N, C-alpha and C positions, 0 to 999 in steps of 0.2 A: 504494500500500500504506500501511497505518497501523502505526506502531510501538507496541507495547504490552508488557505483561508479565502473567504468571500471578500472581494475588494470594497464592498459597499461601506464598511466601517471606516475606511480611510478615504472618504469622499473628497476631503480637502487636499489630498495629495495627487500629484500627477501620476500617470501610469508608471513612469520610470521611477518616481520616488517610492511608489508601492513596491515595485520589484526590488529596489535597493534595500528597503526595510525587510522584505521577506528574506532576502539573501543573508542579511546581517543577523537574522534571528533563527536561521536554520530551517526555514520553510522551503519545501521543494516545488510548490506550485501555488497558483492563485486562480480562482474563478473570477474572470473579469466581467464587470457589469456593463451592459450595453443598452441602456435606455436611450431613446431619442434624445439628442443633446438638449440641455436646459429644460428638461421636462421633469418636474418633481410631483409625484402623485400621492406619496405617503411617506411616513418615516421608513428609512432604509431603502426606499425606492427612488427612482429618478436619477440614479447615479450612472455616469457614463465615463468609463475609463478607456473603452474602445468604441469609437463612433463608427458604426457600420452602415450609416444611412446611405452613403454613396461610396461604399468601400471598394478600393482597387487593389490589385495585386501589389502595386508599389507600396501602398499603405500597409498591407499585410507583411511585406518584406521588412518594413521598418519596425513593426511590432515584433516580428520574430528576431530581428537583430538585437532589440532591447532585451528580450528574454535570454538570448544566448550570452549577451554581455554580462548579465547578472546571474546566469546559471539557475534561472527559475522558469519553469515551463507553465503554460496555460493548462489548467485541468479541464476547462470548458468555458463557453460563453454563456452568460446568464441574462435573462430578460423575463421578469415575473409580472406579466400584465394580465388583463382580464379579457380573453378572447370571446367570452360568452356574456359579456356585460349587458345589462338592461339598456344602457346608453349605446345606441347604434354606432355613434362616432367612435366612442372608446373601444368598442369591440373591433371595429374595422382597423383602427390604428394598431391595436394589439396584434391582429392577424397579419396585417401587412408588414409590420416591423419585425415580427417573429420570423417571417420568411427571409427578411434581410439578415437576421442573425444566423439563420441556417445557411444562407448562401455565403456568408463570410467565413464560416468554419473551415471549409476545404482550402480556402486561400491561405489560411493560417496553419494548415497541416493538422487541423483538429478534426476529430470524428464525433464530438459531442457538444450539444447545447442543452440548456436547462430552462424550464419555465413552469407556468401554471396552466391548467386546463381552463380555469375561469368558471364563472357561474353567474346567473341572474339571481340576485339575493331575494327577489320578490316572488320567485317561482319555486314550486316543490321539486323534489328529486327527479321524478319521472319526466317532467317537462324539461328540466336541465339536461337530463341524460339524452333525451330525444334531440336536443340542440347539439349536444356533443357529437352524436352520430352523423349529423349533417355537416359539421364544421371540421372536425379533426381528421377524418380519413384523408382529405385532400392535403392537409398540412403534413401528415406523416408520409404520404406518397411523395411530396415535394422533398422531404428530407431523405427518403429512400433513394430518390433519383440522384442525390448528391453524396450518397454514402455517409450520411450524418445520422447519429442516434439522438433521440429526443428523450431527456430525462425529466419527468414531471415531479416536482416537489409536492409532498403530501401535506402542505400547510393548508388548513381549512379557511384561514383568514376570518376567524370568528371574533370580531370586535363589536363593541356596543352598536356602532353604526351599520354593521353587516349582520347582526344577530337576527334570526336564529340560523339562517342557512349558510352564511358566509359567501365568499366570492371565489372559491376554488373547489370544484366538484370532487377532485381526487383526494379525499380525506380519509378513507377507510379501506381495509382489505376487501370488504364486500363490494365496494365500488371499483377498486382496482381490478378485481376478478372480472367484472362485467366489461370494463374498459378494454381489457386485453382479449376478451372473447370477441368483442366488436371489432377491434383492430389487432389482429394477431401478429402484426409485423414485428420482426426481430429488431427493428429500429425504434420501437416504442417501449419505453420502460420508465423507471423511477429514479429520481434524485432523492434518496431516502434520508429523512431527518427524524430521529427518534423523539425529539422534544414534542412534536405535534401529537404523537400518540399519548405520551405522558399527560399532556394538557387535557386530552379527552378521557383521561383515567383508564387508558388501555395499556396493554403490554407492548413495549417497543421492541422486544426481541423476537417473539413468536412469529411475526409475519416473515421474517428473513428466511425461515425454513421453506416456506411456500414460494416466496417471490425472489429468492436470491438470484436466479438467472436474469431477472428483470431489473436488477439494481445496476445502473450504469455509473452512478456518481453518488456521493453521500455528503450530507451536511452534519457537522458536529456542533449541535446547540443543545444546551441543557435546559431543563424546566423544573421549577420547584413548585410543588403543590402545597398550599397553606391549608393543612387539614383542619385547623380550628375555624378558618374562614369557610371552608367547604361545609363543615358541620353546621355553621351558622346560617349560610344562605342557600345551601343545597346545590344540586347539579343542574338546575334549570336556568341559572343565570349565565351570562356570557362567561366562558371559561377563564378569560384573563382577569376576571374580577376575583378569582381565587387561585391564580397561577402567576408565576413570575419567570420570564425568560432569563436564564443565567448562562454564564460561560461554562464550558466543560469542567466538571468536578465540584461545582457549587450548587447542583440541583439533585434531582432524583434519578437521572439516567445511570444505570449500572454500566459504566464504560467498558470494563473488562469483559463482561458478558456480551455486550453489543459487538465489540471488535471480535471476540471469539466466535460469535455466530456468523459474522461476515466471513471470517477465514474458513469456517466449516463449510460455508456455502460456495467457497471458491472465489470470493471477491478479492481482487488485488488492485483496485483503482484508487482514486483520490478520496481522502478524508479531509474535507474543507471546513475549518472552523467558521461558524457564522455567529457574529457577535450582535446580540440585540439586548444586552444586559445594561440597563440604565444606570447601574451603579458605577459604570466606567465611562460614561458618555460625555462628561462635562468638558474634558480637555483632550487634546490630541495625545498627550502623554498618557492619560488614563486609558484611551482606546488602544494605544500601543501596548500598554501594560496588560490589558485583557488578553491580547494575542500571545504575549510572553507566558502568562499563566496557563493559557490553554495548551500551548506547546508543551509545557512541562508536564501536564496531565496526560496528554495523548501520545507524545513521542515514544515513551518507553513501551507502549502497547503495540506499536506498529513498526518499530525498527529493530 
Protein backbone atom coordinates (compact mmCIF):
# COMPACT_ATOMS: atom_id res chain seq x y z
CA UNK A 1 0.00 0.00 0.00
CA UNK A 2 1.03 3.61 -0.44
CA UNK A 3 0.41 6.30 2.17
CA UNK A 4 -0.94 9.59 0.90
CA UNK A 5 -3.36 12.39 1.67
CA UNK A 6 -6.21 14.30 0.04
CA UNK A 7 -4.95 17.74 -1.02
CA UNK A 8 -8.15 19.59 0.00
CA UNK A 9 -6.78 20.23 3.50
CA UNK A 10 -3.92 22.29 2.03
CA UNK A 11 -6.09 24.46 -0.20
CA UNK A 12 -3.99 27.56 0.47
CA UNK A 13 -0.83 25.93 -0.92
CA UNK A 14 0.07 25.55 -4.57
CA UNK A 15 0.28 22.07 -6.01
CA UNK A 16 4.07 22.17 -5.93
CA UNK A 17 4.01 23.31 -2.30
CA UNK A 18 1.70 20.39 -1.49
CA UNK A 19 4.11 17.96 -3.16
CA UNK A 20 7.07 19.48 -1.33
CA UNK A 21 5.32 19.10 2.03
CA UNK A 22 4.27 15.53 1.22
CA UNK A 23 7.86 14.60 0.35
CA UNK A 24 9.27 16.20 3.47
CA UNK A 25 6.84 14.24 5.67
CA UNK A 26 7.37 10.85 4.06
CA UNK A 27 4.08 10.65 2.15
CA UNK A 28 4.28 8.67 -1.07
CA UNK A 29 1.26 10.04 -2.94
CA UNK A 30 -1.52 12.62 -2.96
CA UNK A 31 -5.07 12.63 -4.30
CA UNK A 32 -5.29 15.92 -6.19
CA UNK A 33 -8.51 17.90 -6.01
CA UNK A 34 -9.88 19.02 -9.38
CA UNK A 35 -12.91 21.24 -8.85
CA UNK A 36 -13.62 23.81 -11.54
CA UNK A 37 -11.38 26.78 -10.77
CA UNK A 38 -12.61 29.27 -8.17
CA UNK A 39 -15.73 27.24 -7.40
CA UNK A 40 -16.36 26.71 -3.67
CA UNK A 41 -19.49 24.71 -2.91
CA UNK A 42 -19.00 23.54 0.70
CA UNK A 43 -16.33 23.02 3.38
CA UNK A 44 -13.51 20.84 1.98
CA UNK A 45 -14.99 21.26 -1.50
CA UNK A 46 -14.16 23.64 -4.30
CA UNK A 47 -10.41 23.01 -4.10
CA UNK A 48 -8.46 22.97 -7.35
CA UNK A 49 -4.85 21.81 -7.31
CA UNK A 50 -5.00 20.54 -10.90
CA UNK A 51 -7.27 22.48 -13.24
CA UNK A 52 -8.55 20.00 -15.85
CA UNK A 53 -11.04 22.37 -17.48
CA UNK A 54 -9.05 22.72 -20.71
CA UNK A 55 -6.33 20.24 -19.90
CA UNK A 56 -3.59 19.58 -22.44
CA UNK A 57 -0.81 17.04 -22.70
CA UNK A 58 1.68 19.86 -22.13
CA UNK A 59 -0.02 20.74 -18.84
CA UNK A 60 -0.07 17.08 -17.88
CA UNK A 61 3.65 16.82 -18.61
CA UNK A 62 4.28 19.79 -16.31
CA UNK A 63 2.31 18.12 -13.52
CA UNK A 64 4.17 14.85 -14.00
CA UNK A 65 7.49 16.70 -13.92
CA UNK A 66 6.60 18.24 -10.54
CA UNK A 67 5.66 14.81 -9.17
CA UNK A 68 8.96 13.37 -10.38
CA UNK A 69 10.89 16.32 -8.94
CA UNK A 70 9.46 15.71 -5.47
CA UNK A 71 9.22 11.89 -5.75
CA UNK A 72 5.51 11.97 -4.86
CA UNK A 73 3.01 10.36 -7.20
CA UNK A 74 -0.65 11.01 -7.83
CA UNK A 75 -2.95 8.38 -6.32
CA UNK A 76 -5.99 9.67 -8.24
CA UNK A 77 -7.84 12.79 -9.31
CA UNK A 78 -10.76 13.78 -7.08
CA UNK A 79 -13.95 15.72 -7.81
CA UNK A 80 -16.83 15.15 -5.38
CA UNK A 81 -19.87 16.85 -6.87
CA UNK A 82 -23.57 16.01 -7.18
CA UNK A 83 -24.38 14.55 -10.58
CA UNK A 84 -27.94 13.71 -9.48
CA UNK A 85 -28.75 17.08 -7.89
CA UNK A 86 -32.29 18.47 -7.79
CA UNK A 87 -30.71 21.61 -9.31
CA UNK A 88 -30.47 20.80 -13.03
CA UNK A 89 -27.58 23.21 -13.60
CA UNK A 90 -25.59 21.80 -10.67
CA UNK A 91 -26.14 18.26 -11.95
CA UNK A 92 -25.06 19.16 -15.49
CA UNK A 93 -21.91 20.93 -14.29
CA UNK A 94 -21.04 17.90 -12.14
CA UNK A 95 -21.55 15.44 -15.01
CA UNK A 96 -19.69 17.55 -17.55
CA UNK A 97 -16.74 18.34 -15.32
CA UNK A 98 -16.41 14.75 -14.11
CA UNK A 99 -15.91 13.72 -17.72
CA UNK A 100 -13.10 16.27 -17.94
CA UNK A 101 -11.53 14.75 -14.83
CA UNK A 102 -11.79 11.31 -16.44
CA UNK A 103 -10.26 12.58 -19.68
CA UNK A 104 -7.35 14.19 -17.81
CA UNK A 105 -6.33 10.98 -16.04
CA UNK A 106 -4.71 9.17 -19.01
CA UNK A 107 -2.77 12.31 -19.91
CA UNK A 108 -1.21 12.07 -16.46
CA UNK A 109 -0.57 8.35 -16.74
CA UNK A 110 -3.30 7.71 -14.17
CA UNK A 111 -5.88 4.95 -14.21
CA UNK A 112 -8.14 6.25 -11.41
CA UNK A 113 -10.49 9.11 -10.56
CA UNK A 114 -12.77 9.48 -7.53
CA UNK A 115 -16.11 11.15 -6.90
CA UNK A 116 -19.69 10.89 -5.64
CA UNK A 117 -22.73 9.35 -7.32
CA UNK A 118 -24.84 12.25 -6.06
CA UNK A 119 -28.51 12.33 -5.08
CA UNK A 120 -31.63 14.46 -5.11
CA UNK A 121 -32.16 15.07 -1.40
CA UNK A 122 -35.88 15.65 -1.90
CA UNK A 123 -36.55 12.27 -3.54
CA UNK A 124 -36.77 8.77 -2.00
CA UNK A 125 -34.29 5.98 -2.62
CA UNK A 126 -36.06 4.29 -5.52
CA UNK A 127 -36.44 7.53 -7.49
CA UNK A 128 -32.79 8.37 -6.93
CA UNK A 129 -31.76 4.89 -7.97
CA UNK A 130 -33.81 5.18 -11.15
CA UNK A 131 -31.98 8.42 -11.99
CA UNK A 132 -28.67 6.71 -11.27
CA UNK A 133 -29.51 4.03 -13.87
CA UNK A 134 -30.17 6.78 -16.44
CA UNK A 135 -27.06 8.89 -15.74
CA UNK A 136 -24.15 6.75 -14.62
CA UNK A 137 -23.90 3.96 -17.23
CA UNK A 138 -22.84 6.53 -19.84
CA UNK A 139 -20.27 8.07 -17.50
CA UNK A 140 -18.75 4.68 -16.75
CA UNK A 141 -18.67 3.79 -20.47
CA UNK A 142 -16.82 7.09 -21.05
CA UNK A 143 -14.29 6.02 -18.40
CA UNK A 144 -14.00 2.51 -19.86
CA UNK A 145 -13.20 3.91 -23.29
CA UNK A 146 -10.25 5.77 -21.74
CA UNK A 147 -9.01 2.96 -19.53
CA UNK A 148 -9.99 4.81 -16.34
CA UNK A 149 -11.43 3.32 -13.15
CA UNK A 150 -14.02 5.34 -11.21
CA UNK A 151 -13.93 5.04 -7.41
CA UNK A 152 -17.10 6.23 -5.67
CA UNK A 153 -16.69 7.47 -2.11
CA UNK A 154 -19.30 6.13 0.32
CA UNK A 155 -19.94 9.46 2.09
CA UNK A 156 -23.72 9.98 2.42
CA UNK A 157 -23.35 13.75 2.89
CA UNK A 158 -25.86 13.71 5.75
CA UNK A 159 -25.82 17.24 7.11
CA UNK A 160 -28.68 19.27 8.60
CA UNK A 161 -29.38 20.95 5.26
CA UNK A 162 -29.38 17.60 3.38
CA UNK A 163 -31.14 15.48 6.02
CA UNK A 164 -32.61 12.88 5.82
CA UNK A 165 -31.55 11.48 2.40
CA UNK A 166 -28.22 13.22 1.84
CA UNK A 167 -26.69 14.03 -1.52
CA UNK A 168 -24.74 10.87 -2.30
CA UNK A 169 -26.66 7.70 -3.06
CA UNK A 170 -23.72 5.32 -2.55
CA UNK A 171 -23.86 5.15 1.22
CA UNK A 172 -24.43 1.48 2.20
CA UNK A 173 -23.46 -2.05 1.12
CA UNK A 174 -27.06 -2.78 0.12
CA UNK A 175 -26.97 0.13 -2.33
CA UNK A 176 -23.44 -0.70 -3.59
CA UNK A 177 -24.64 -4.21 -4.38
CA UNK A 178 -27.48 -2.86 -6.52
CA UNK A 179 -25.18 -0.32 -8.18
CA UNK A 180 -22.70 -2.99 -9.24
CA UNK A 181 -25.50 -5.25 -10.47
CA UNK A 182 -26.76 -2.38 -12.62
CA UNK A 183 -23.27 -1.42 -13.85
CA UNK A 184 -21.13 -4.58 -13.65
CA UNK A 185 -18.18 -2.85 -15.34
CA UNK A 186 -14.74 -3.66 -13.84
CA UNK A 187 -14.04 0.08 -14.15
CA UNK A 188 -16.71 0.94 -11.55
CA UNK A 189 -15.84 0.58 -7.88
CA UNK A 190 -15.33 2.23 -4.51
CA UNK A 191 -13.14 4.82 -2.88
CA UNK A 192 -13.65 3.23 0.53
CA UNK A 193 -13.78 5.43 3.64
CA UNK A 194 -14.51 3.65 6.96
CA UNK A 195 -15.54 6.82 8.80
CA UNK A 196 -18.84 7.11 6.95
CA UNK A 197 -19.93 3.67 8.10
CA UNK A 198 -18.98 4.44 11.71
CA UNK A 199 -21.01 7.65 11.44
CA UNK A 200 -24.03 5.54 10.43
CA UNK A 201 -23.40 3.17 13.41
CA UNK A 202 -22.27 0.39 11.03
CA UNK A 203 -19.32 -2.00 10.95
CA UNK A 204 -16.55 -0.44 8.79
CA UNK A 205 -14.65 -3.73 8.40
CA UNK A 206 -17.24 -6.34 7.35
CA UNK A 207 -18.02 -4.90 3.86
CA UNK A 208 -14.40 -5.35 2.79
CA UNK A 209 -14.91 -9.12 2.67
CA UNK A 210 -17.60 -8.77 0.01
CA UNK A 211 -16.48 -5.67 -1.84
CA UNK A 212 -12.69 -6.00 -1.65
CA UNK A 213 -12.26 -6.48 -5.43
CA UNK A 214 -14.31 -3.32 -6.00
CA UNK A 215 -12.10 -1.15 -3.78
CA UNK A 216 -9.90 0.95 -6.08
CA UNK A 217 -8.79 3.63 -3.60
CA UNK A 218 -9.22 4.36 0.11
CA UNK A 219 -9.64 7.38 2.36
CA UNK A 220 -8.33 7.23 5.91
CA UNK A 221 -10.60 9.42 8.02
CA UNK A 222 -11.69 8.64 11.56
CA UNK A 223 -15.06 9.24 13.23
CA UNK A 224 -15.90 9.53 16.90
CA UNK A 225 -19.40 8.73 18.14
CA UNK A 226 -20.49 10.64 21.22
CA UNK A 227 -22.40 7.85 22.96
CA UNK A 228 -23.84 10.16 25.62
CA UNK A 229 -25.16 12.47 22.92
CA UNK A 230 -26.54 9.48 20.99
CA UNK A 231 -28.34 8.25 24.09
CA UNK A 232 -29.74 11.76 24.56
CA UNK A 233 -31.02 12.57 21.06
CA UNK A 234 -31.36 9.10 19.47
CA UNK A 235 -30.43 7.93 15.98
CA UNK A 236 -33.12 9.84 14.07
CA UNK A 237 -31.29 13.18 14.18
CA UNK A 238 -28.63 14.14 11.59
CA UNK A 239 -25.66 11.83 12.29
CA UNK A 240 -23.13 14.65 12.61
CA UNK A 241 -25.09 16.03 15.56
CA UNK A 242 -23.69 13.10 17.59
CA UNK A 243 -20.55 12.33 15.55
CA UNK A 244 -17.27 14.17 15.00
CA UNK A 245 -14.86 13.69 12.10
CA UNK A 246 -11.34 13.07 13.45
CA UNK A 247 -7.90 12.28 12.08
CA UNK A 248 -6.79 8.62 12.20
CA UNK A 249 -6.21 7.40 15.73
CA UNK A 250 -8.49 9.92 17.45
CA UNK A 251 -11.83 8.24 16.76
CA UNK A 252 -13.54 4.86 16.73
CA UNK A 253 -12.16 3.25 13.55
CA UNK A 254 -10.01 0.18 14.42
CA UNK A 255 -7.20 0.97 12.02
CA UNK A 256 -5.26 -2.27 12.50
CA UNK A 257 -8.35 -4.35 11.72
CA UNK A 258 -9.22 -2.12 8.75
CA UNK A 259 -5.76 -2.38 7.19
CA UNK A 260 -5.70 -6.09 8.00
CA UNK A 261 -8.99 -6.66 6.20
CA UNK A 262 -7.76 -4.73 3.17
CA UNK A 263 -4.59 -6.81 2.98
CA UNK A 264 -6.64 -10.02 3.33
CA UNK A 265 -8.75 -8.81 0.40
CA UNK A 266 -5.61 -8.33 -1.70
CA UNK A 267 -5.77 -4.53 -1.70
CA UNK A 268 -2.40 -2.90 -2.36
CA UNK A 269 -3.38 0.61 -3.41
CA UNK A 270 -3.38 4.10 -1.91
CA UNK A 271 -4.40 4.87 1.66
CA UNK A 272 -5.02 8.62 1.58
CA UNK A 273 -5.57 10.56 4.79
CA UNK A 274 -8.58 12.87 4.52
CA UNK A 275 -8.55 15.59 7.17
CA UNK A 276 -11.90 17.05 8.20
CA UNK A 277 -11.02 17.38 11.88
CA UNK A 278 -11.99 20.88 13.00
CA UNK A 279 -9.63 20.68 15.97
CA UNK A 280 -6.73 21.26 13.55
CA UNK A 281 -8.21 23.73 11.09
CA UNK A 282 -7.45 27.17 12.48
CA UNK A 283 -3.93 27.49 11.10
CA UNK A 284 -1.87 26.06 8.28
CA UNK A 285 0.58 24.68 10.84
CA UNK A 286 -2.30 22.94 12.62
CA UNK A 287 -3.41 21.32 9.38
CA UNK A 288 0.13 20.21 8.62
CA UNK A 289 0.35 18.81 12.15
CA UNK A 290 -2.82 16.78 11.54
CA UNK A 291 -1.11 15.11 8.59
CA UNK A 292 2.02 14.41 10.65
CA UNK A 293 -0.02 12.74 13.39
CA UNK A 294 -1.98 10.72 10.83
CA UNK A 295 1.23 9.54 9.21
CA UNK A 296 2.51 8.38 12.60
CA UNK A 297 -0.63 6.32 13.16
CA UNK A 298 -0.88 4.70 9.73
CA UNK A 299 2.66 4.33 8.45
CA UNK A 300 3.61 1.47 10.80
CA UNK A 301 0.56 -0.49 9.58
CA UNK A 302 1.25 -0.31 5.86
CA UNK A 303 5.05 -0.25 5.46
